[in-house]
N, C-alpha and C positions, 0 to 999 in steps of 0.2 A: 828294789833297784829301779832307777828311772828308766822308762822305756819311751820310745817315740812311736806315735801312731803310724799305721801303715802308710797313710797318705803323705807322710813326711819322709818315707824311705826312698822316694825317688829324688834325684837331684833337681835343684832349680825351683822348688815349690815355695817361693817366698810368701805367697798369699797364706798358705797353711802355717808357715812359721810365724808370721805376724799375728795370726789368729791365736796360736798357742802361747806366744810370748808377747802380749800387747804392750808391755812396759819396756821392751828392749829398745835401745837407742837407734835412731835413724841417722843416716841411711844404713840398711842392712848390707853386710858384706857377704856375698854369696860365694862360698868356697865349696859348695856341694857338687859342682860340676867340673869337668875337665876342659874348660873353655879358655882359650888364650885371653888374658885380661888386657892385652895390648892390641886391640883390633886393627885390622886393615882399614885404611882411610878410604871411605866410599867415594868414588869419583862422581862428579856431577852427571846427571842423566838428562837426556833430551826429553822434553815434555811428552813426546809421542811414545816413549818407553812406558809411560804410565797410562796413557789414554788409548793406545791401540792393543789389539791382541798380540801375543808374542809371535815374532816372525821366525819362520824356519831358518832363515839365514843366520839369525842370532843363536838359534839352538845349535846349528852346525859349528858356529864359531866357538861356542862353549865346549862342545864335544871335542873339537880339535885342540883347544887349550888344555882340557883335562887329559887327553891322550898324551900330549907332550909332557905335562907336569907329572903324571903318574907312571909314564913309561910304557903305555899301551902301544901296540904296533900300529893302530890306526883308529880313527874316530868312529868307525863302524862298531867297534867293541865297547863303546861308551853309552850308558843309559843314564841320562840325568833324571832326577826325581826331586820331589819337594822334601828332601831330607832322607837320610838312610833309614829312619823309622818307617817311612812309607814303603821302602823296599823290603824291610824286615816283615812287614805285614802282608805284602803282596806275594812273596815267594811261596809261602805254604799253600796258596791257592792254585799254583801252577803244577803241582805234583799230586798224584793220587795218594790217598792216605797210606802212610808207610811208617816204618820205624825210623826215628830220627835220633841220632846220637849228638849230644852237645857237650863239648869239653867244659867242665864246670869245676868250681863256681865261676860264673861270668855274668855278663850283662843279661838281666833276667827277661828282657823283652823278647829274646829269641825263643825261649821255651814257651813263653806265654802265647806268642803268635802261632806257633806250630800246634800247640794243644788246642787253641781256639778253633782251628780248622779241622780238628778230629784226628790228628796224627798221634802216634804213640811215641812219646818223648822219653828218652833215657839220658839222664845226666851222668856222664862218665868222668872218672878222675884222670884218665890218660888215654892216648890214642890207640893203645893196644887193645882196648876193650870196646871198639866200635862194632865188633861182632858182625851181625847180619844187617846192620843199619843201611837203609837206602840213601840217607842223607847224613852227612857229618857237618857240624858247625863248629868253627874255631874262631875265637876272637884273638887277634894277633897284631900287636901286643895285647895281652889280656887286660880286661877291665873288671876288677880293680887291681889285680896283683902286678900287672906289668910284665908278666912272664912272656917270653918270646919263644915260639916254636920254630926251629930252623926250617928254611924253605925246602931243603932236601927231604926232610921228614914229611912235610905237607905234600910234596910231589908224590911220595910213596903212597900216602893215603888217597890222593886223587886217582892214582893208577888202580889201586885196589877197588875203589868205588866205581870207576869206569868199567871194570871187568864185570860188574853186576848191574850195569845200567843205572848207577847211582850218581850222586852229585856232592861235591865239596863246596861249602860256603865259608869263605874266610872274611871276617869283619875286620878290616884294617882301619877302623875309625881313628886310631891314634898313631898310625904309621908315619904320618908326615913329619913327626919330630924324632923319628928313629933313623938309624943308619939305612941307606938305600937298599941294602941286601936283605932287609926284613920283609920286603914286599915280594909277593908272587907275580905281580903284574908284568914285569919285563919279560919273563919267560913263562907265560901262563900255561899251566897244564890243561889238557882236555877235561871236560866235565867239571869245571870250576867256575864259581862266581866270586869275585872279590868286591866287597863294599867299601867305599871311601866316603868319609864325612868331610864336608867343606867348612861348616861353621866352627868346628873345634879349633882347627889350626888358625883360621883367619879371624877368629873372635867375633863371628857374625852369625851366631846360632839362630837369631830371630829371622834371618833371611830364608831359612829352610831350603837347603840345597845339599844334595848328596848324589852319589854315583854308584852304579853297578858296572863292573868291568868284566866282560866275559867274551867268549868267542862269538863271531858274527851272527850265526843262526839263532842262538839263544838270545843275544842282545836284541835282535830284530823282533823276536817274540815278546820280549819284555816291553819294548817301546810300543808295540801294537797293543799290548794289554793296557798300558797307561793312556793311550790315545793322544789326541792333540792337546797342546798347551799344558803339558804335565808340570812345567816349571814356569813361574811368572816372568814377565818381561824384565823387571828390575833384577831378578836373580840371574837371568841369563847374562845380562850385561855386566853386572858386578862380578859374577863368578868368572867370566872370561877375562876380565881385566886383572883380577887378583891372581888367578892361576898362571897368567903370563908374566907376572912380576917376580921373576926369579930372585932378584937382588933383595926384595922385601922379605921373601921367604927365608933366605939364608941368614939375614940379620935377625929375623924373628926367632929362628931356632937357637941361635947363640944367646939371645936375650932370655929365652925360656930356660935354657940350660943353666944360666947364671942364677935365675930366680929359683930354680929347683934346688940348687945347692944352698942358697940362702934359706929357703924354707926348711930343708933338712936340718940345718944347723939350729934354726929357731925351734923346731919341734923337739929336738933332743934336749932343749933346756927345760921342757915341761916334765916334771917328775913322773916317772913311770911310763913315759911315752917313747916308743921306739919306731923308727921308720923301717918297714919291712919290704917295701916294693913301690912300684909306680912307674911313671914315665915323666918326661919333662913337662907334661901338662897337669899332672896330679901326683900326689904322694899318698901311699897307703901306710898308715901307722896303726900300732896296736897299743891298747891300754887296758888294764884289768877292769877299770871302771869307765869304759868307753861311753856308756849312755850318760853317766853323770858329767863326763867331759863335754859331750855334745850339748847337754842342757846348759851347762855353765857358759859355754861359748855362745849359745843362743841368747842367754840373758844379757850378753854383751853385744848382741846384734850381729852375730857371726854364725852362718849356717854351714854345717859340714854334713857329709854323707855317712849314714849308718847302714848296717847290713843285718837283716834279720837272721840270716844263716851263719853269720860270724859276729857274735855280739861283742867281741873285743876289738873289732876293726873300725877304723875311721878313715875316710878318704878326704884329703884336703886338696882343693884346687889352689892355684897360685893367686896371692893378692896382687893387685895392680898398683894403685897410687901409694905413695909413701904413708899417707894417713891410714890406709888399710893395714899396712905392715905394722904401724905403731899400735893400732887397736888390737891386732892379733897378738902382738908381743905382750901387751898389758893383760889380755884375757888369759894367755897361757901362764903368765906369772901368777895370776890369781888361782888358777888351777893347781899349780905347783905348791901353793901355800895352803889351799883349803881341801884338796882331794887326796 
């Protein structure tokens, strides 16, 4: 059976894909991530945004825009960072070594970061098994399944953890495209940190911008830990403009939902392929020969996400331009014929 090297199992690694499939047609179509293929149009930036150190007034403007966009009570609850990955790696350093329960399977960087800092990580199948964990981590909606845990259930978990001086971390990286009631932020329980990604919804992953939303005391500690200039000047300005553009966000969600339905219909035409989950930013499909499907797609210059822990799963991001849709349709047709 065809297998993918471990360095290809993370999304977005086009360099590794090109190395493994040097004869694949260019340009590659990267469907291995859950990033909006219709990005926000970056506004013109004043020259000093590039030439000067980031200004505190610009950081405060970004925090205010994020608080309004995500439903936080005030900007003091907002911690900007250079992507949610930076926050994922920082959080394990703020807590003494403990037992960490992670609702799994999910985004693997959470477990990796906590283990790296010496914590005892237990990957649990449901929230009834968090036992004596000091910290519980939930990706909601989950990546890659798209499963959503109701906020009332999460509030119960937060209360349980608070009773033993614990912490709930909820990664809402894909919540922008879901119904508003998916998010914990508007009525944030104590002892809870919510992570939000900017680049996925706004299609600007290279900007590296993300947020932690938590109560003021903990938010202040996090900002102190990062120190000054945690986010670049361009990211502060672009992020504030994008988060304030409500009309763009509403149109983008509708466009993504339409593209999701189109992708579902296309994937169902591939023999043996079934869509089993996802969000409007990505779809999770299953195929008994998923590794061969991924290799065939790669030979057509299309990169999708495989999972070492679930060898029949494939995650597909959304194509953008019509030419990308056409190439994906052709590749899936070849799979239906040959696999």
